Every structure is written in structure tokens, then in C-alpha cells.
VEXMARNU-82089 format. One line per field, with one value per residue: residue in three letters; y, z, x of N, C-alpha, C, CB in turn. Coordinates in Angstrom, 2 decimals. Each point is the difference from the previous one (the first is absolute). Last residue first. Glycine has a CB too. Example, Ala and Ser with C-alpha at 12.3 -4.5 7.8 and 13.67 -1.06 7.14 Angstrom:
2
code <- [Ser	Ala]
nc2 <- [-2.25	-5.09]
nc3 <- [7.08	2.08]
nc1 <- [12.85	-0.89]
cac2 <- [1.19	1.19]
cac3 <- [0.06	0.00]
cac1 <- [0.82	-0.89]
cc2 <- [1.09	1.20]
cc3 <- [0.73	0.00]
cc1 <- [-0.77	0.90]
cbc2 <- [-0.63	-1.17]
cbc3 <- [-2.15	1.25]
cbc1 <- [1.18	-1.89]
***
This chain:
118
code <- [Unk	Unk	Unk	Unk	Unk	Unk	Unk	Unk	Unk	Unk	Unk	Unk	Unk	Unk	Unk	Unk	Unk	Unk	Unk	Unk	Unk	Unk	Unk	Unk	Unk	Unk	Unk	Unk	Unk	Unk	Unk	Unk	Unk	Unk	Unk	Unk	Unk	Unk	Unk	Unk	Unk	Unk	Unk	Unk	Unk	Unk	Unk	Unk	Unk	Unk	Unk	Unk	Unk	Unk	Unk	Unk	Unk	Unk	Unk	Unk	Unk	Unk	Unk	Unk	Unk	Unk	Unk	Unk	Unk	Unk	Unk	Unk	Unk	Unk	Unk	Unk	Unk	Unk	Unk	Unk	Unk	Unk	Unk	Unk	Unk	Unk	Unk	Unk	Unk	Unk	Unk	Unk	Unk	Unk	Unk	Unk	Unk	Unk	Unk	Unk	Unk	Unk	Unk	Unk	Unk	Unk	Unk	Unk	Unk	Unk	Unk	Unk	Unk	Unk	Unk	Unk	Unk	Unk]
nc2 <- [1.46	-5.30	-1.81	-0.45	-5.23	0.10	-3.32	0.23	-1.96	-0.74	0.50	1.69	-0.60	2.96	-2.85	-1.89	-3.96	2.32	4.80	-1.12	-4.13	2.82	3.64	-3.45	-2.48	4.38	3.16	5.92	4.60	1.91	-2.67	2.74	3.49	1.46	-4.32	-1.65	-5.71	-3.28	-5.13	-4.41	-1.89	2.72	5.05	2.92	5.27	2.21	-1.84	4.34	-1.28	1.68	-1.08	-0.88	-3.47	-0.08	-1.80	-1.71	-3.67	-2.48	3.95	-0.67	2.29	0.09	0.46	1.71	-1.60	2.99	-4.15	-4.69	-4.02	-4.65	-0.34	2.05	-2.01	2.58	5.54	1.68	3.48	4.76	1.11	3.85	-1.39	-4.44	-0.01	4.96	1.14	-3.80	1.09	4.87	-0.91	-2.91	3.35	5.20	3.31	-1.86	-2.96	3.80	4.44	4.97	4.71	1.53	3.54	-3.02	0.18	-0.11	-5.09	-3.82	-4.53	-0.94	-4.74	0.23	5.38	2.83	3.31	-2.04	0.52	1.68	-2.49	2.51]
nc3 <- [0.51	-2.13	1.12	-4.94	-1.28	-0.90	-3.13	1.24	-3.50	2.00	-3.88	-5.15	-0.74	-0.13	-3.58	-3.26	-1.27	2.77	-0.21	-3.85	1.65	3.86	-3.10	-3.23	3.78	1.52	-5.09	-0.22	-0.17	0.96	-0.63	3.17	3.72	1.71	-1.35	-1.33	-0.85	-2.24	2.61	-2.81	1.46	-3.56	2.08	4.25	-0.96	4.08	4.52	0.86	1.27	3.75	0.16	4.47	3.59	2.12	-1.86	-5.67	-1.86	-0.53	0.62	2.09	-2.62	2.33	-3.24	2.77	-2.93	-2.90	-2.82	3.27	-0.15	0.42	-4.24	2.44	5.58	4.44	0.73	5.38	1.10	2.77	4.64	-0.18	3.51	-2.02	-4.76	-0.61	3.27	-1.39	-4.74	1.02	2.54	-3.89	-3.25	2.69	-1.02	2.66	2.95	0.45	-0.92	-3.05	2.66	4.66	1.39	0.11	-4.85	-4.62	1.12	4.17	1.11	4.68	0.90	-1.92	1.60	-2.50	0.44	3.96	-1.51	-1.95	-4.92	-3.99]
nc1 <- [-23.61	1.23	5.51	3.27	1.77	5.63	2.62	5.38	3.51	5.07	3.29	-0.13	6.07	4.18	1.83	-4.71	-2.39	-3.72	-0.36	-2.99	-2.02	-1.51	-1.43	-1.60	-1.98	-1.94	0.09	0.34	-1.73	4.85	4.80	3.18	-3.21	-4.11	-4.07	-4.53	0.32	-3.56	0.72	-2.13	-4.27	-2.40	0.19	-0.67	1.84	2.06	2.26	3.81	5.43	3.56	5.31	1.71	-1.39	5.76	4.37	0.68	2.61	-4.40	-4.49	-5.18	-4.25	-4.95	-4.33	-4.57	-4.79	-2.57	-0.12	2.18	3.93	-1.00	2.41	3.87	-0.97	-0.39	-0.93	0.57	-4.48	1.47	-1.38	3.06	3.31	1.58	-1.59	-0.60	3.68	2.86	-1.29	0.17	4.23	1.26	-1.90	-0.40	-3.63	-3.69	2.54	3.14	-4.01	1.50	0.62	-0.42	-3.03	-3.94	-2.22	1.26	-0.15	-0.23	0.61	2.47	0.63	4.53	1.64	3.02	-3.87	-4.04	-5.78	-4.32	-1.28	-2.61]
cac2 <- [0.75	1.17	-0.13	0.94	0.59	0.31	0.64	-0.15	0.81	-0.23	-1.10	0.21	-0.36	0.47	-0.26	1.04	-0.45	-1.40	-0.07	1.03	-0.55	-1.03	0.68	0.74	-0.95	-0.41	-1.12	-1.25	-1.05	0.34	-0.20	-0.29	-0.71	0.97	0.37	1.34	0.96	1.17	1.40	0.74	-0.25	-1.42	-0.70	-1.45	-0.96	0.72	-0.87	-0.23	0.15	-0.38	0.38	1.38	0.25	0.13	-0.46	1.04	0.78	-0.82	-0.55	0.05	-0.73	0.51	-0.98	0.57	-0.53	0.87	1.39	0.72	1.46	0.45	-0.23	1.02	-0.29	-1.01	-0.99	-0.45	-1.43	-0.47	-1.38	0.06	1.00	0.00	-1.33	-0.62	0.74	-0.27	-1.42	-0.16	0.54	-0.91	-1.24	-1.15	0.14	0.63	-0.99	-0.96	-1.03	-1.36	-0.37	-0.87	0.73	0.13	0.25	1.42	0.90	1.33	0.11	1.28	0.11	-0.76	-1.10	-1.27	-0.12	0.52	-0.69	0.79	-0.58	0.57]
cac3 <- [1.23	-0.26	0.57	1.08	-0.24	1.19	-0.44	0.95	-0.41	0.64	0.93	1.00	-0.35	1.10	1.25	0.34	-0.35	0.34	0.90	-0.40	-1.04	0.59	0.92	-0.79	-0.47	1.09	0.77	-0.37	-0.02	0.96	-0.73	-1.40	-0.38	-0.63	0.85	-0.34	1.04	-0.65	0.42	-0.13	1.11	0.16	-1.20	0.17	-0.78	-0.68	-1.01	0.27	-1.17	0.13	-1.14	-0.41	-1.21	0.17	1.36	0.86	0.64	0.78	-0.80	0.70	-0.56	0.54	-0.22	-0.08	0.94	1.16	-0.40	-0.60	0.00	1.05	-0.46	-0.95	-1.41	-0.17	-0.96	-0.96	-0.12	-1.41	-0.10	-0.78	0.58	1.44	0.57	-0.51	0.46	1.43	0.16	-0.45	1.06	1.15	-0.28	-0.04	-1.01	-1.21	-0.62	-0.74	0.91	-0.14	-1.35	-0.64	-0.54	1.00	1.40	0.25	-0.88	-0.25	-1.46	-0.54	0.17	-1.06	0.56	-0.26	-1.40	-0.31	0.67	0.70	1.33	0.78]
cac1 <- [-0.26	-0.83	-1.35	-0.32	-1.32	-0.80	-1.24	-1.09	-1.12	-1.29	0.06	-1.03	-1.38	-0.84	0.70	0.98	1.34	0.30	1.16	0.97	0.89	0.87	0.90	0.98	1.02	0.86	-0.56	0.62	-1.03	-1.04	-1.22	0.33	1.21	0.93	1.11	0.44	0.36	0.55	-0.20	1.25	0.91	0.28	-0.43	0.22	-0.82	-1.07	-0.62	-1.41	-0.85	-1.41	-0.80	0.26	-0.79	-1.44	-0.38	-0.59	1.06	0.93	1.10	1.26	1.12	1.27	1.07	1.34	0.99	0.14	0.29	-1.13	0.00	-0.90	-1.37	-0.41	0.34	1.07	-0.54	0.99	0.16	0.01	-0.48	-1.26	-0.92	-0.06	-0.19	-1.21	-1.19	-0.18	-0.31	-1.40	-0.85	0.06	-0.70	0.88	1.07	-0.55	-0.89	0.81	0.52	-0.58	-0.30	1.00	1.13	1.07	-0.33	-0.20	0.74	-0.50	-0.14	-0.44	-1.45	-0.68	-0.77	0.66	0.44	1.31	1.10	1.03	0.10	1.08]
cc2 <- [-0.08	0.68	1.27	-0.21	0.93	0.63	0.18	0.80	-0.25	1.00	-0.35	-1.27	0.37	-0.28	0.44	-0.36	1.10	-0.40	-1.43	-0.09	0.99	-0.53	-1.00	0.73	0.71	-0.93	-0.34	-1.13	-1.27	-1.03	0.19	-0.13	-0.22	-0.82	1.15	0.42	1.36	1.04	0.99	1.49	0.74	-0.29	-1.44	-0.68	-1.43	-0.95	0.74	-0.88	-0.31	0.23	-0.51	0.42	1.44	0.09	-0.01	-0.59	1.10	0.84	-0.70	-0.68	0.17	-0.93	0.66	-1.11	0.65	-0.53	0.85	1.41	0.58	1.51	0.34	-0.17	1.14	-0.25	-0.98	-1.09	-0.34	-1.48	-0.47	-1.38	0.09	0.90	0.03	-1.37	-0.71	0.67	-0.31	-1.45	-0.14	0.50	-0.92	-1.27	-1.24	-0.04	0.55	-1.06	-1.01	-0.94	-1.32	-0.29	-0.80	0.69	0.18	0.33	1.42	0.75	1.34	-0.05	1.30	0.01	-0.74	-1.21	-1.35	-0.29	0.64	-0.87	0.76	-0.64]
cc3 <- [0.40	1.34	-0.30	0.46	1.17	-0.44	1.20	-0.53	0.97	-0.54	0.60	0.84	1.11	-0.33	1.21	1.29	0.22	-0.25	0.28	0.80	-0.43	-1.00	0.61	0.89	-0.85	-0.44	1.12	0.76	-0.54	0.10	0.96	-0.86	-1.48	-0.39	-0.61	1.04	-0.60	1.08	-0.93	0.25	-0.03	1.06	0.13	-1.24	0.38	-0.87	-0.61	-1.12	0.41	-1.34	0.19	-1.24	-0.44	-1.35	0.18	1.36	0.95	0.79	0.90	-0.87	0.87	-0.50	0.48	-0.16	-0.24	1.05	1.27	-0.35	-0.63	0.01	1.06	-0.42	-0.88	-1.41	-0.33	-0.86	-1.08	-0.01	-1.43	-0.25	-0.75	0.58	1.52	0.63	-0.43	0.52	1.45	0.17	-0.38	1.14	1.22	-0.23	-0.15	-1.13	-1.26	-0.67	-0.83	1.09	-0.13	-1.47	-0.72	-0.54	0.82	1.45	0.42	-0.97	-0.30	-1.52	-0.60	0.18	-1.11	0.52	-0.33	-1.42	-0.42	0.65	0.71	1.39]
cc1 <- [-1.40	-0.29	-0.75	-1.44	-0.33	-1.32	-0.88	-1.19	-1.13	-1.03	-1.38	-0.06	-0.99	-1.48	-0.82	0.71	1.04	1.44	0.48	1.29	1.06	1.00	0.99	1.01	1.09	1.09	0.97	-0.71	0.66	-1.11	-1.17	-1.26	0.10	1.22	0.75	1.02	0.33	0.31	0.69	-0.26	1.30	1.05	0.45	-0.57	0.38	-0.84	-1.18	-0.54	-1.42	-0.71	-1.43	-0.75	0.23	-0.69	-1.52	-0.38	-0.54	1.03	1.00	1.05	1.23	1.13	1.29	1.02	1.35	0.96	0.00	0.45	-1.27	-0.17	-1.04	-1.46	-0.49	0.45	1.10	-0.62	1.03	0.32	-0.13	-0.57	-1.31	-1.10	-0.21	-0.25	-1.28	-1.25	-0.28	-0.44	-1.48	-0.88	-0.02	-0.82	0.90	1.04	-0.65	-0.89	0.80	0.57	-0.71	-0.28	1.06	1.25	1.28	-0.39	-0.33	0.91	-0.63	-0.09	-0.54	-1.53	-0.76	-0.79	0.60	0.44	1.31	1.09	1.13	-0.03]
cbc2 <- [1.49	-1.06	-1.54	1.68	-2.04	0.32	-1.02	-0.32	-0.06	-0.87	0.66	1.60	-1.87	1.80	0.26	1.74	-1.57	-0.51	2.09	1.48	-1.43	-0.63	1.71	0.26	-1.84	0.28	-0.91	1.15	1.68	2.34	-1.59	-1.14	-1.10	2.06	-2.34	0.59	-1.88	-0.48	-0.80	-1.71	-2.15	-0.28	2.10	0.13	1.64	2.08	-2.11	2.23	-0.61	0.57	-0.05	-0.24	-1.72	1.15	0.92	1.22	-0.47	-1.79	1.81	0.00	0.29	1.00	-1.11	1.96	-2.16	0.75	-0.31	-1.37	-0.06	-1.96	-1.77	0.13	-2.50	-1.03	1.67	0.58	-0.32	2.27	0.35	2.09	1.27	-0.47	-0.91	1.23	2.14	-0.20	-0.58	1.89	1.63	-0.66	0.20	1.16	2.42	1.51	-0.99	0.40	0.30	0.36	1.29	-1.00	1.52	-2.04	-1.34	0.17	-1.66	0.01	-2.52	1.17	-1.38	-1.46	1.27	1.22	2.43	-0.27	-2.16	1.74	-2.34	2.20]
cbc3 <- [-0.53	-2.09	1.85	-0.93	-1.35	1.41	-2.31	1.95	-2.43	2.07	0.49	-1.50	-1.41	0.58	-1.21	-1.16	-1.65	-0.54	1.02	-0.64	-0.78	1.53	0.50	-1.81	0.01	1.51	-2.03	-0.45	-0.33	-0.46	-1.62	0.77	2.18	1.39	0.84	-1.10	1.42	-2.15	2.35	-1.66	0.11	-2.36	-1.43	2.58	-1.93	0.00	1.24	1.23	-1.57	2.48	-1.50	1.00	0.68	2.19	0.90	-2.04	-2.02	-1.71	-1.72	2.27	-2.30	2.09	-2.01	1.41	0.10	-0.42	-2.32	1.33	-0.11	1.34	-1.48	-0.81	0.42	1.98	-0.97	1.57	0.78	-0.86	2.12	-1.08	0.76	-0.04	-1.86	-2.15	-0.13	0.29	-1.97	-1.67	0.64	-0.67	-2.40	1.52	0.51	1.42	2.24	1.62	1.61	-2.52	-0.65	2.21	1.79	1.06	-0.25	-2.38	-1.94	2.28	-0.32	1.96	2.08	-0.20	2.18	0.10	0.03	2.35	0.10	0.41	-0.76	-1.31]
cbc1 <- [1.78	-1.04	0.80	1.65	-0.78	2.10	0.15	1.60	0.70	1.16	2.36	-1.33	0.90	1.71	2.17	-1.40	-1.01	-2.33	-0.81	-1.90	-1.85	-1.83	-1.78	-1.73	-1.76	-1.90	-1.24	2.25	-1.92	0.53	1.15	2.08	-0.04	-0.84	0.18	-2.21	0.85	-1.30	-0.19	0.88	-1.02	-0.60	0.13	-0.10	-0.19	1.43	0.72	-0.26	1.88	0.00	2.05	2.19	-1.75	0.36	2.16	-0.88	1.41	-0.30	-0.30	-1.15	-0.94	-1.16	-1.20	-0.71	-1.25	-2.30	-1.05	-1.67	2.50	0.67	0.86	2.35	-0.13	-0.89	-1.65	1.91	-2.37	0.71	-1.20	0.81	1.97	2.42	1.40	0.33	1.29	2.46	1.43	0.27	1.84	2.33	0.67	1.64	-0.05	-1.48	-0.42	1.92	-1.96	-0.26	1.93	0.37	-0.44	-0.89	-2.12	-0.66	-0.02	-1.02	-0.22	1.04	0.17	2.04	-0.21	2.16	0.42	0.55	-1.32	-1.76	-0.84	-0.07]
***
């Protein structure tokens, strides 16, 4: 937990200040900014650099911000298995990207972040 205003990207909390959750607790884009800016998370340049526990953020072409997140739960020969809410809870990173590749709103950017341990 990290105190701060509900809309501040430096805050990360649940059940405080009478609001329920900070935006970084509920929004993929705010969480991405929080982990990279305030928790010194390291962006991984390639899928094969990822490790179990890394966070994956997705931005679709028609969206202004990242709006989906997943967690890497396995690495097999440089390919990430991810868990997420949605159509398929356990899948691979490449399967998620390929699912939208030939649609009118493909995934435009994927960012993998390794949270810094406390």
C-alpha cells in the first residue's frame, strides 16, 4: 500500500480514505505508470527477457491509454504464459496478440514490466 490521492499515479491502495480503491489499483494505465515511475519497475525489452511475476500491459490501436493487464505465470523456451481476466484466463502472450492482429482494433503496444521487490 502506498498513500496518496485517489487519482495520483504515486498512490496504490484499497479500502482507504472512504473511496474503496486508488486508480492505480483499478486502472491498467495508472498501474503501469505507478509501477514504472514510483516503484522503479524495469521495462523488459523482449518477451524472452520476461520472468514469472512480471506484469504485461496492452494498448489497442483505438485506445488512448493502456487498458488491459496480465501477469506472466510461466516461461517456456522464451515464450510467456499469461493469466488475465477475459475471454481466456490462461493463455500465451503471442496468442493474445494474434487474437486481435487481423481486426480493426489490433493490439498496438505491449509493455512488460518487472516490479521491483520491496
